C-alpha positions as a Python dict, from the first residue, in 0.01 Angstrom:
ca = {
    (1, 'M'): (0, 0, 0),
    (2, 'V'): (-63, -269, -263),
    (3, 'L'): (-338, -523, -194),
    (4, 'S'): (-441, -837, -382),
    (5, 'R'): (-741, -814, -609),
    (6, 'E'): (-829, -1166, -490),
    (7, 'L'): (-933, -1034, -147),
    (8, 'S'): (-1301, -970, -73),
    (9, 'T'): (-1410, -619, 16),
    (10, 'N'): (-1427, -716, 384),
    (11, 'E'): (-1075, -868, 369),
    (12, 'L'): (-947, -551, 202),
    (13, 'K'): (-1104, -339, 477),
    (14, 'Q'): (-938, -560, 741),
    (15, 'E'): (-596, -524, 576),
    (16, 'I'): (-634, -148, 546),
    (17, 'S'): (-740, -118, 911),
    (18, 'K'): (-407, -279, 1010),
    (19, 'H'): (-230, 26, 863),
    (20, 'T'): (-463, 320, 926),
    (21, 'S'): (-786, 421, 1093),
    (22, 'K'): (-818, 727, 870),
    (23, 'P'): (-1079, 737, 591),
    (24, 'I'): (-947, 634, 250),
    (25, 'E'): (-983, 938, 26),
    (26, 'L'): (-795, 813, -281),
    (27, 'I'): (-772, 467, -436),
    (28, 'Y'): (-568, 381, -746),
    (29, 'D'): (-716, 68, -907),
    (30, 'A'): (-447, -65, -1141),
    (31, 'I'): (-661, -364, -1244),
    (32, 'S'): (-989, -174, -1293),
    (33, 'L'): (-1222, -470, -1338),
    (34, 'E'): (-1584, -435, -1231),
    (35, 'S'): (-1515, -631, -911),
    (36, 'T'): (-1211, -422, -813),
    (37, 'Q'): (-1393, -96, -892),
    (38, 'R'): (-1690, -203, -675),
    (39, 'S'): (-1462, -296, -385),
    (40, 'A'): (-1276, 33, -417),
    (41, 'V'): (-1597, 238, -411),
    (42, 'D'): (-1719, 46, -104),
    (43, 'I'): (-1393, 130, 77),
    (44, 'L'): (-1365, 489, -45),
    (45, 'A'): (-1461, 770, 194),
    (46, 'P'): (-1738, 1013, 98),
    (47, 'N'): (-1607, 1275, -147),
    (48, 'G'): (-1311, 1046, -226),
    (49, 'A'): (-1163, 974, -567),
    (50, 'L'): (-1121, 642, -747),
    (51, 'V'): (-847, 645, -1012),
    (52, 'T'): (-874, 367, -1272),
    (53, 'T'): (-665, 251, -1565),
    (54, 'L'): (-975, 141, -1757),
    (55, 'P'): (-1308, 322, -1796),
    (56, 'N'): (-1557, 323, -1510),
    (57, 'V'): (-1784, 19, -1558),
    (58, 'I'): (-1994, 56, -1243),
    (59, 'G'): (-2175, 376, -1332),
    (60, 'E'): (-2244, 687, -1128),
    (61, 'L'): (-2091, 703, -780),
    (62, 'D'): (-2276, 832, -474),
    (63, 'Q'): (-2171, 1027, -163),
    (64, 'G'): (-1977, 1278, -371),
    (65, 'K'): (-1726, 1013, -484),
    (66, 'T'): (-1562, 1063, -822),
    (67, 'S'): (-1407, 828, -1075),
    (68, 'I'): (-1105, 938, -1279),
    (69, 'W'): (-980, 735, -1576),
    (70, 'V'): (-608, 785, -1636),
    (71, 'R'): (-421, 679, -1947),
    (72, 'G'): (-44, 697, -1973),
    (73, 'V'): (-28, 622, -2345),
    (74, 'L'): (253, 807, -2521),
    (75, 'Q'): (64, 824, -2851),
    (76, 'L'): (-228, 1023, -2709),
    (77, 'E'): (-178, 1383, -2817),
    (78, 'E'): (-232, 1523, -2468),
    (79, 'N'): (43, 1295, -2327),
    (80, 'V'): (321, 1328, -2586),
    (81, 'A'): (510, 1625, -2439),
    (82, 'L'): (489, 1499, -2080),
    (83, 'L'): (582, 1137, -2149),
    (84, 'E'): (854, 1211, -2403),
    (85, 'D'): (1024, 1431, -2142),
    (86, 'L'): (973, 1164, -1875),
    (87, 'F'): (1115, 882, -2087),
    (88, 'Q'): (1400, 1080, -2243),
    (89, 'N'): (1517, 1288, -1947),
    (90, 'H'): (1408, 1140, -1617),
    (91, 'L'): (1311, 773, -1601),
    (92, 'S'): (1660, 621, -1635),
    (93, 'G'): (1796, 844, -1359),
    (94, 'W'): (1504, 764, -1132),
    (95, 'L'): (1563, 391, -1186),
    (96, 'E'): (1935, 432, -1112),
    (97, 'K'): (1852, 618, -788),
    (98, 'G'): (1612, 342, -686),
    (99, 'L'): (1304, 564, -690),
    (100, 'F'): (1128, 291, -886),
    (101, 'K'): (1177, -80, -838),
    (102, 'V'): (1155, -303, -1145),
    (103, 'Q'): (951, -616, -1083),
    (104, 'M'): (1086, -949, -1194),
    (105, 'S'): (907, -1107, -1487),
    (106, 'W'): (931, -1433, -1675),
    (107, 'T'): (870, -1515, -2039),
    (108, 'L'): (638, -1814, -2043),
    (109, 'C'): (604, -1835, -2420),
    (110, 'K'): (820, -1692, -2694),
    (111, 'N'): (539, -1630, -2942),
    (112, 'T'): (174, -1706, -3018),
    (113, 'T'): (264, -2047, -3162),
    (114, 'D'): (403, -2146, -2820),
    (115, 'I'): (79, -2029, -2656),
    (116, 'L'): (-140, -2228, -2893),
    (117, 'S'): (67, -2544, -2844),
    (118, 'A'): (73, -2515, -2464),
}
């Protein structure tokens, strides 16, 4: 389930409770700001895992909770073999099969000059 980062922790808990009464043992925080990390930890069950795309900025977690920083950067040595195989041999087929949905995006500015003049 994808939830808005604009929701308060209590609003997030309410939305989650509409879908499950089970404890939340894993949260993937794609935004990974301090506020989203704090909300995630408040929602996370004891011994659960918080996965972030940026480093942990809230410090040590209690109740056996862990924080895992993931980085899918092709240039990192530990990722090259995995991501080259993914990009070269799998991703196109997965997109064709509909396993991943591409989100629509818009170009608001063509270059930095456009941004500065906006």
